C-alpha positions in Angstrom: -28.5 1.8 30.3 -32.1 1.7 29.1 -33.9 -1.1 31.0 -36.9 -1.1 28.6 -38.8 1.1 26.2 -40.6 4.0 27.8 -44.3 4.5 26.8 -43.2 7.4 24.5 -40.5 5.3 22.8 -42.9 2.4 22.4 -45.4 4.6 20.6 -42.5 5.8 18.4 -41.7 2.2 17.5 -45.3 1.4 16.6 -45.3 4.5 14.4 -42.1 3.5 12.8 -43.3 0.0 12.1 -46.4 1.3 10.4 -44.3 3.7 8.4 -42.0 0.9 7.3 -44.9 -1.3 6.2 -46.1 1.4 3.9 -43.0 1.2 1.7 -43.4 -2.3 0.2 -41.1 -3.9 -2.4 -44.0 -4.7 -4.7 -46.9 -3.0 -6.5 -50.6 -3.3 -5.8 -50.8 -6.7 -7.6 -48.1 -8.1 -5.3 -45.5 -8.3 -8.1 -42.0 -7.1 -7.2 -41.3 -3.6 -8.4 -39.0 -3.0 -11.3 -35.9 -1.3 -9.8 -36.0 1.2 -12.7 -39.4 2.4 -11.6 -38.2 3.2 -8.0 -37.7 6.9 -7.4 -37.1 9.4 -4.6 -34.4 10.6 -2.3 -32.7 8.6 0.5 -30.1 9.6 3.1 -27.0 7.4 3.7 -24.9 7.8 6.8 -21.4 6.4 6.2 -18.9 5.9 9.0 -15.9 5.1 6.9 -12.7 7.0 7.5 -13.3 10.4 5.9 -9.8 10.7 4.4 -8.8 7.2 3.4 -12.0 5.2 2.8 -14.9 7.6 2.1 -13.7 8.4 -1.5 -14.4 4.8 -2.4 -17.9 4.9 -0.9 -18.7 8.2 -2.5 -17.7 6.8 -5.9 -20.0 3.9 -5.4 -22.9 6.3 -4.5 -22.3 8.1 -7.8 -22.4 4.8 -9.7 -25.7 3.9 -8.0 -27.2 7.2 -9.0 -26.0 6.7 -12.6 -27.6 3.2 -12.7 -30.8 4.4 -11.0 -31.2 8.0 -12.1 -34.6 8.4 -10.5 -33.0 8.0 -7.0 -31.0 10.6 -5.3 -28.7 9.7 -2.4 -27.8 12.3 0.2 -24.4 11.0 1.3 -23.3 12.1 4.7 -20.0 11.0 6.4 -20.5 10.7 10.1 -17.6 10.1 12.4 -17.6 6.6 13.8 -17.3 7.9 17.4 -20.5 10.0 16.9 -22.8 7.6 15.0 -24.3 5.6 17.8 -25.8 8.5 19.9 -26.6 10.5 16.8 -28.6 7.6 15.2 -30.3 6.6 18.4 -31.4 10.1 19.1 -32.8 10.6 15.6 -34.5 7.2 15.5 -36.1 7.7 18.9 -37.5 11.1 18.0 -38.5 10.0 14.5 -36.8 13.1 13.1 -33.6 13.2 11.0 -32.6 9.6 10.9 -31.0 8.3 7.7 -32.7 5.8 5.5 -29.6 3.6 5.4 -26.9 3.6 8.1 -23.5 1.9 8.2 -23.4 0.4 11.7 -20.8 -1.4 13.8 -21.8 -5.1 14.1 -21.8 -4.8 17.9 -24.8 -2.4 17.8 -27.1 -4.5 15.7 -28.9 -6.2 18.6 -29.5 -2.9 20.4 -30.9 -1.1 17.4 -33.1 -4.1 16.5 -34.4 -4.5 20.1 -35.5 -0.8 20.1 -37.3 -1.2 16.8 -35.0 1.3 15.0 -34.0 -0.9 12.1 -36.0 -3.0 9.8 -35.8 -6.8 9.4 -34.5 -7.5 5.9 -35.3 -11.2 5.4 -37.2 -11.6 2.1 -36.5 -8.1 0.9 -34.4 -7.1 -2.1 -31.7 -5.8 0.3 -30.8 -9.3 1.4 -30.1 -11.6 -1.5 -27.8 -14.6 -2.2 -27.3 -15.2 1.5 -25.4 -18.4 0.8 -22.6 -16.3 -0.7 -22.0 -14.5 2.6 -19.5 -15.8 5.0 -21.7 -17.2 7.8 -19.9 -15.4 10.6 -20.5 -11.8 9.4 -24.0 -12.8 8.4 -24.7 -14.0 12.0 -23.7 -10.5 13.3 -26.8 -9.1 11.6 -29.2 -11.6 13.3 -31.3 -10.9 16.4 -34.0 -13.2 17.8 -34.3 -15.2 14.5 -34.4 -12.2 12.1 -31.8 -10.5 10.0 -31.5 -6.8 10.5 -28.5 -5.9 8.4 -26.5 -6.8 5.4 -22.8 -7.5 6.0 -20.6 -4.9 4.2 -17.1 -5.3 5.6 -15.7 -7.6 8.3 -12.7 -8.2 10.5 -11.5 -10.3 13.4 -8.6 -10.7 15.7 -5.6 -12.8 14.8 -1.9 -13.2 15.8 0.4 -10.9 14.0 4.1 -11.8 14.3 7.6 -10.8 13.3 8.9 -13.7 11.2 12.6 -12.8 11.7 12.4 -12.6 15.4 10.7 -16.0 15.6 13.3 -17.5 13.3 16.1 -15.9 15.3 14.6 -17.6 18.4 14.6 -20.9 16.7 10.7 -21.0 16.5 9.6 -22.7 13.3 5.9 -21.7 13.4 3.7 -19.4 15.4 2.1 -20.9 18.6 -1.2 -22.6 18.4 -2.1 -22.7 22.1 -1.8 -20.1 24.9 0.7 -22.4 26.7 2.9 -22.4 23.6 2.4 -18.6 23.3 3.8 -18.0 26.7 6.7 -20.5 26.3 7.6 -19.0 22.9 7.5 -15.5 24.3 10.0 -16.5 27.0 12.2 -18.1 24.4 12.1 -15.0 22.2 13.1 -12.8 25.1 15.9 -15.0 26.1 17.4 -15.5 22.6 16.7 -12.2 20.9 16.3 -9.6 23.6 12.9 -8.6 22.2 9.8 -9.2 24.2 7.5 -12.0 23.2 4.3 -9.9 23.3 2.6 -6.8 24.6 -0.7 -7.6 26.3 -3.5 -5.3 25.3 -5.6 -4.6 28.5 -8.7 -3.7 26.6 -11.6 -6.1 27.3 -12.4 -6.6 23.6 -8.9 -8.2 23.2 -9.6 -10.5 26.1 -12.4 -12.2 24.1 -10.1 -14.7 22.4 -8.9 -15.9 25.8 -12.5 -16.2 27.0 -13.8 -18.0 23.9 -10.9 -20.4 23.6 -11.4 -21.6 27.2 -15.2 -22.0 26.7 -16.2 -18.8 28.4 -18.4 -15.9 27.4 -19.9 -12.8 29.0 -23.4 -14.2 29.3 -25.8 -16.8 28.1 -29.0 -15.2 26.8 -31.0 -18.4 26.3 -30.7 -19.2 30.0 -30.6 -15.6 31.1 -27.3 -16.3 32.9 -24.3 -14.1 33.6 -21.3 -16.3 33.0 -18.3 -14.0 33.2 -17.3 -15.4 36.6 -17.7 -19.1 36.0 -14.9 -21.6 36.1 -14.1 -21.3 32.4 -13.8 -17.5 32.7 -11.6 -17.8 35.8 -9.3 -20.2 33.8 -9.1 -17.7 30.9 -8.3 -14.7 33.1 -5.7 -16.8 35.0 -4.0 -17.3 31.6 -4.2 -13.6 30.8 -2.6 -12.8 34.1 0.2 -15.2 33.4 0.8 -13.7 30.0 0.9 -10.2 31.6 3.4 -11.4 34.3 5.6 -13.7 32.4 5.4 -13.0 28.6 4.6 -9.4 28.0 6.5 -6.2 27.8 5.5 -3.9 30.8 2.1 -2.4 30.0 1.7 1.3 30.2 -2.0 1.4 31.0 -2.4 5.1 30.2 -1.3 4.6 26.6 -1.4 0.8 26.1 -2.5 0.7 22.5 -0.1 3.3 21.2 2.8 1.8 23.0 1.9 -1.7 21.9 1.9 -0.6 18.3 5.1 1.3 18.5 6.9 -1.6 20.2 5.7 -4.1 17.5 6.5 -2.1 14.4 9.9 -1.1 15.9 10.8 -4.7 16.4 10.8 -4.6 20.2 7.9 -7.1 20.4 7.5 -10.2 18.4 3.8 -11.2 18.6 0.5 -9.3 19.0 -3.1 -10.2 19.2 -4.4 -7.6 16.7 -6.8 -6.9 13.9 -6.3 -6.1 10.2 -6.9 -2.4 10.8 -3.5 -2.2 12.4 -1.5 -3.5 9.4 -1.2 -0.2 7.5 0.4 1.3 10.6 2.6 -1.8 11.3 4.1 -1.6 7.8 5.4 1.9 8.4 7.8 0.7 11.2 11.4 -0.3 10.8 10.6 -3.9 11.4 8.4 -4.2 8.3 8.8 -1.1 6.2 11.5 -2.4 3.9 10.4 -6.1 4.2 6.7 -6.3 4.2 6.9 -10.1 4.0 8.4 -10.1 7.5 4.8 -9.6 8.9 3.2 -13.0 9.6 -0.5 -13.8 10.1 -1.9 -16.6 12.2 -5.0 -17.5 14.1 -5.2 -16.6 17.8 -4.0 -19.4 20.1 -6.4 -22.0 21.5 -7.1 -22.8 25.1 -6.0 -26.0 26.7 -8.2 -28.6 25.0 -10.3 -25.8 23.5 -10.7 -24.2 20.2 -9.1 -21.0 18.8 -11.9 -18.4 18.5 -12.0 -14.6 18.1 -14.7 -12.0 17.9 -16.1 -10.7 14.6 -16.0 -7.0 13.9 -16.9 -4.9 10.9 -19.9 -3.0 9.6 -23.3 -3.9 8.3 -25.8 -1.7 6.3 -29.1 -1.4 8.1 -32.3 0.2 6.9 -34.1 2.6 9.2 -37.5 1.3 10.3 -39.1 4.7 9.7 -37.8 5.3 6.2 -40.3 6.9 3.9 -38.7 5.2 0.9 -38.1 1.6 1.8 -37.9 0.4 -1.8 -35.0 2.8 -2.6 -33.3 1.9 0.7 -33.5 -1.8 -0.1 -32.1 -1.2 -3.5 -29.3 0.9 -2.3 -28.3 -1.6 0.3 -28.4 -4.4 -2.3 -26.2 -2.4 -4.6 -23.6 -1.4 -2.0 -23.2 -5.0 -0.8 -23.0 -6.7 -4.2 -20.0 -8.8 -5.1 -18.8 -6.3 -7.6 -19.0 -3.4 -5.1 -17.5 -5.4 -2.3 -14.5 -6.0 -4.6 -14.3 -2.3 -5.2 -14.4 -1.6 -1.5 -11.8 -4.2 -0.7 -9.4 -2.8 -3.4 -10.1 0.8 -2.4 -9.9 0.5 1.4 -8.1 -2.8 2.1 -11.0 -4.0 4.2 -12.2 -7.7 4.2 -15.3 -8.5 2.1 -18.2 -10.4 3.6 -19.1 -12.2 0.4 -17.2 -15.4 -0.6 -17.3 -14.4 -4.3 -15.6 -11.1 -3.6 -12.3 -12.8 -2.7 -10.8 -12.6 -6.2 -7.2 -13.0 -7.0 -6.9 -9.2 -7.2 -8.5 -8.8 -3.8 -6.3 -11.4 -2.1 -3.2 -9.9 -3.7 -3.4 -7.7 -0.6 -1.3 -9.7 1.9 -3.4 -8.5 4.8 -6.7 -9.7 3.2 -5.1 -13.0 2.2 -3.7 -13.4 5.7 -6.9 -12.8 7.5 -9.2 -14.7 5.2 -8.5 -18.1 6.6 -8.5 -16.7 10.1 -12.0 -15.2 9.6 -13.3 -18.5 8.1 -11.9 -20.8 10.8 -11.8 -18.9 14.1 -14.2 -15.9 14.0 -17.5 -16.0 15.8 -20.2 -13.4 16.5 -20.3 -11.8 19.9 -23.2 -12.6 22.2 -26.4 -11.0 20.7 -27.5 -8.8 23.6 -28.7 -5.2 23.2 -26.5 -4.3 26.2 -23.4 -6.0 25.0 -21.5 -2.8 24.3 -22.1 -1.6 27.9 -20.7 -4.8 29.3 -17.2 -4.1 28.1 -16.7 -1.1 30.4 -17.0 -2.9 33.8 -15.1 -5.9 32.4 -12.3 -3.6 31.2 -12.1 -1.8 34.6 -11.9 -5.1 36.6 -9.6 -6.7 34.0 -7.0 -4.0 34.6 -7.4 -4.4 38.4 -6.7 -8.1 37.9 -3.7 -7.5 35.7 -2.2 -5.0 38.1 -2.7 -7.3 41.1 -5.3 -5.1 42.8 -7.9 -7.8 42.6 -7.7 -11.6 42.5 -8.9 -13.2 39.3 -12.0 -14.6 41.0 -12.7 -11.4 43.0 -12.4 -9.2 39.9 -14.7 -11.4 37.9 -17.3 -11.6 40.7 -17.3 -7.8 40.8 -17.8 -7.7 37.1 -20.7 -10.1 37.3 -22.3 -7.9 40.0 -22.1 -4.9 37.7 -23.4 -7.0 34.8 -26.5 -7.8 36.9 -27.4 -4.1 36.9 -27.1 -4.0 33.2 -29.0 -7.2 32.4 -32.4 -7.1 34.2 -33.8 -10.5 34.8 -30.4 -12.3 34.5 -28.9 -14.4 37.3 -25.3 -15.0 38.1 -23.8 -18.5 37.6 
């Protein structure tokens, strides 16, 4: 993990900043440019699924070029798994980076800290901020500035099989983790199906951490908090879910087996995101009765609050773009209410603008189901440039805890020690 900018990288950042400043959003008199006078070519890197989502984005690019015929967009679909290293390499070298990039919200802090993306406050790219759901908007912020415009969003919720809960005599989904465990046991006893399948990925641990008042770290105090008392409490609950409420986890293929068990009716409840719903509805438990799939918020901790991480994608403008005006305009266009509606209807993803939740958009049961979850329980992840790297040691030690190879406290202490290597200047506790 990069501990700081090298001299060469720092020089690159200075050059990029100077280049960005040359592309203003006004003319020599200081008046805003007329969008119809803006011209040139920009490159857009899109990470949407090439088969199922990209056609919607390509159609919007064509509409943009029709509306602004003086601007040409070089659309490139880049696989999600490749985008991070490809963008960082191009941005660091100052060669080949796109003018606008669709980026995972978890990468915003890192890109901003390296000077690779431009702050957008006060630019045409970021307009009508009051119309954005506050949680997705917060994912674009770093050290008091906004570096992206929220395009699509998601969070984790509790998906459940309504028939299995009814068969077990459970009137509504659990609202606390204690209820979750108790309901899982009741479901197993009365229906034969398992109550849940615990996903051992560390991202899916976040609702348990958040709802018990824990987090990975506290940037304002430069403290690593993953092994504090609240985190120990959260992992103790996770271990109890694994031991008492979950179908046996196959760690080699946990996600695939979890999905198969749920959509086949062998598991009643999952902590999962909206991206899984299309797959869920292909299984025997839901294929012929889509209304059997229920949506609820993740459970809350004892005396705590139900909270889940915010995911999704923002549009960011490359700091070294040679055509900032066209980049701002394109970003504004792609994130407008009208086009967020088009994206939601075309891809089934959740909009970030409040005004985009029209009756047509919420006719999608998935979007309607996750809308209140997003509004009431989603929160941005800790805004650290290294946040993505923290999940790896956490996941490794989380699995050891679940398998009984480490105690809860021992596994979290080991995680904190590894965090210290990734977070220079941070102390533990």
